Every structure is written in structure tokens, then in C-alpha cells.
N, C-alpha and C positions, 0 to 999 in steps of 0.2 A: 504493500500500500504506500509506503514511503517512496518507493521508486516511481509509482504512478503519480504521486504528488509532485515529485521533481520534474517528471516529464511534462506535466501540465504547466508548471511555471516556466519551463524552458520554451514551450510553444507560444507563450505570450508575446504579442508584438512589441511589448516594452521590456522584454528580457534584456539582460546585459549583452552588449555586442550587436544588438539588432537596431536597425534604423526605424524610427517611428514612421508609420505609413503616411503617405501624402494625404493632406486634408483636401476633401473634395471642394472645388471652387465653382461647381455648376449650379449653385443656387441663384435665383433671380436677384438682381440688384435691388436694394430697397427693402428686402424682406428682413424683418427685425427679429423674428422668432426662430432663426435657423439654429441647428445643432452643429457645432464646429467639428464633431467627430463623425466621419462618414459611416454609412450603413455597414460596410464591410468590417471596419474596426469594432463597431458596436456589437455586431453579431459575434465576432471572435471573443470579445470580452465576456458576453453573456454565456457563450459556450464554455469558456474556461471557468466561469463562476459556477455553472452547473456541474462541471467535473469536480471542482473542489468541494462542492456541497455533497456530492455523492460519496467522495472519499471520506469526508468528515462523518457522514451518517454511518458508513461501514465501520470506521474506527470507533465511534461512539457505541454502536451496537455491540461490538466485540468487548469493549471495556465494561459495559453494563453486564453482559453475560458472565464475564469473569469475576464480577463483584457479588455473585450469587452462589450460595451452596444450597443444593436441593436434597431433600430426603423424602422420596416419594413425591407427593404433590405439594409439599411444604417447602417454602423458599425462605432462606435465611440470608442475612447480610454478612458477608465475609469479614467486614471491619468490626463486627460486634460479637465475636466469639470469646472475648475475654483475653486479658494479657497477663494476669497473675491470679494466684489463689493461695489462701492460707487455710490451715486446719488447726483445730483446737487441741489435737493430740500429738502435734509435732510430726505428723506424717507416718506414725507407726502403723495404722490400719492401711493407709494408702499404699505403702511400700510392700505390704504383704498381700494386697488384694487388687493390684492394678489390672486393668484390661488393656489389651493391645492386639491389633491384627497381625503384628509380628511378635516373635517371642523375645521381647526386651522390655525392661521397665522404662516407660516414657518419662519418668521423673516429674518434678515440679518445675514449671507449671504445665508441662506437656500432657499430664493426665487429663486435665479438664479444660485446656485451651487449645487454640488452633482451629482453622476453618475447615474442619472435617469431623467425622464421627468414628474415628479409628481407635480412640483411646478412652479410658474412663476409670472409675473406681467401683469395685464390686463389694457386695455384702456390707454396705454401710449400716451399722446398727446391729448386725448379727451377733457380735461377740460382746455385747454389753451396751452401755449408753453410747449413742451415736455421736461421733465428732461433728462439729459444724464446719462446713466448707464455705468460705467467703471468696467470691470471684470478683475481680476488679476489671473495669473496662476503660481503655483509653479513648474509645469512641463512644460517646453517650448513646444510650438507647432512649429514644423519644417516645412519649405517649401520643400515639396517633390513633387512627381509626382501626378498630378490630384488635386482633392479637398483636402484641408488641414484642413478645419474646416466646421462646419455646424451651421447655425443659425436656431434654431427650434422655430416655432411659432404655436400658437393655432388659428385655423381659425374661430374665432367668427366673424371676418371681415378680408378682404384682404387689407394689408397696406404696403406701402413702408417705408424705413428707411435709415438713413445715418449711415455709418459704417466706422470705422478707426481702425488701429492697432498700437501697440508700441513694438519695439524690446527690449527696456530696462524697460518696465513697467511704464515709467513716461512720456516720450516724444512721442506724437502721430503724425502720418502723416496726410496728407490731407484726409478728409472724402470723400467717394464715396457713391452715392445713389444706394441702392439695391431696385429694383422695385418689387412690389407685383407679377408681372407676372413671375418672375424667381423662385418662390416657387414650390417645387416638392412634390406631395402627397406621404406620407409614407404608407398610407393604415391603419394607426392606429388611434384609438379614445381614448381620455381620458375624464373621468367625473370629472369636477372640481367644487369645491365650490369656491365662489367668494366673497371676502371681508366680509365674515361672513353673506352673504345674506341667510336667512333661507329657501328660496324656492329652493336652489340648491340640488344636483349638476347639472351642465349643461354640455352637451356633446359637444366636439369640435374635429374636425379632425386635426391631426398634420401634418404640412408641414415643409420642410427643404429647406433653401437657402444654396447652396454649394458655398464655398468661396475658391478661389485659391490665396494664398498669393503673388504670382507673380504679380497679378493685383494691388497690393498695394505697389509695389516697393521693396518687400523683395526678396533678392537674393536666388537662389536655394541653399539649405543646411543651410541657415540662419534661425533664429527662432524669435518668438514673445513671449512676456510675458504679454501682455495686449490687450484688445479690448474695443471699445466704440460703443454704440448704441444710436441713437437719432431717435425717431419716427417722421414720417411725416404725421401721421394720427391718428389712435387709436390702435396701435400695441399691440398684446397680446404675449409677449415674454416669452418663456419657457427656452431655453438654448442657449449658444454659446460655443460649445465644439469641441475639436480636433478630426479629423478623420484620423490621421496618421495611415498608414498601420501597422497592427500587424500580424505576421505570422499565417496563418491558422493552426489549429491543424492537419488537413489532410496532410499538407506539412511537419510538424514535424514528423508525423508517417511514411510518405514515406521515409524521410531521415533516420529515425531510422531503418526501415526495410532493407534499403540498407546496413547500417552498420552491421546489424546482418548477412546478406548474406555474407558480406566480411569476418566476423569472422568465419563463417562456412567453407568458402573456405580455409582459413588459417589453420583451424583445421584439414582438410583432407590431408594437405601436409606432 
């Protein structure tokens, strides 16, 4: 695409090393509303503008598509998968119960961060009181229309958990219980190794709990920088990630095609 953009610029009549086309002088004397740029140059400029716009649309569509991680029909924002996490037990449960699609401990923060669903922490709460996992986000998750984030879990078992959010990344509101029955199937399966268990990997269906920040006292248009999860059973946590709407590539293309049509209309005037 960059090569195509370079070619368009080199074809311009005003590119370096090219002489400007001669200005047409065949307009009637005394006409005051003439256009000093002749039709040939005008047409060339409009054609190049259309080419540049087409290249821009393609680049924008590719950029938007790459900014989305999908899990079945659910679309996540790659910039909102968290950048850090802390746990109240110093990592003792996580380091013995990590999940990974390859047989290696992903460590902290890799267990619960990164724009994918290949790692996590299993059996949270199985061996006594659950640690609390706090995830921080460098890109704020904004309270918009519908679901703002999703809590992705591996269904080795169906478990409820307590969930809370922080608008400043430090002070958290009151936790609400998210019941296991609210989980939605994504239709996707991952094969996870578990805590170095040599008999893996083990298959698990991935489910998502959809979270609306309005239910946690966050005003419309306001945002959060932190989340907390505490298991009420033996939760297998994969991700807590933003689901803010990103414009679909098809919408960008439709908008660009409208702009191209407008340019063509102007070129024929």
C-alpha cells in the first residue's frame, strides 16, 4: 500500500522534477469567473485524490481490524486487555495453577494480560479463601452503550465471583456478585496446560460474562482504570478486557466510498 501511495504522488503533475502543465488560454476575453486550472489538470488532481482516499480507506480498515480481538461473536478492544495485575497472596496460587496453551508458566503479568485468550489462572478459591486479583489498564475502559467489558472464563467448572471497578486505578467501589448463570458461551475451545501438569493439555470451553459499567455506579462517558476479581468457588479466569465499540471496517469503507462519489460529482462540474 505504501508503494501504491508513492506511485500516486509521483504521477502528480506537481511532483518534483515535473513541469506544471500549461494553463489553458482559450477562455473568452472579459469572462470574470474563469478557472485558471484547465480541465485536464483538474481531472488529474481529482483522480489522484480518489486514489489517495482509496489507499487511506484500505489502511484504515486494516488498522481497525487489527485493533480487535474476537472470541466467537464477541469483539474486544486490543488496547484494553490490561497491563498489570497484583494478587493478595503474592502469587502462590497463580504460580501453581497457571493456564497456558503452551507448556510454560506465563508469569506476571502474562497470566491475565495481553490481547489474546491463551493464558489464565485456574482453581481460584479451590484451596481455601480466594486471593483477589487486581488488573490495571493503561487505556481506560469507557462506559458507553451496552456491555463495556467482558470477563472471560474457562469452563472447567461453573463458578460465581465478586467483581468491582476503580475509576482512578486505586480506589475501588463496592463489589457485586456475578453469578455463574450469567456466563455466555462463545463457541470457542482452548487446550490449556495446567500448572506444569505433564498429562495436559486439557480442553475447556470459553465463556464470557458481559459487564455494563453503569451497574457499578460509573456515569455514562466516564471510565475505569482498574478491576478486581475474587472467586466464590474455583474460578478459572482467563481475561477481563474492554469491549468498547471500534468502528467496523465495512463502515469505514462505506464512508470512504461516499467521499469518492462526492469527489467525482465535483469533478464533473
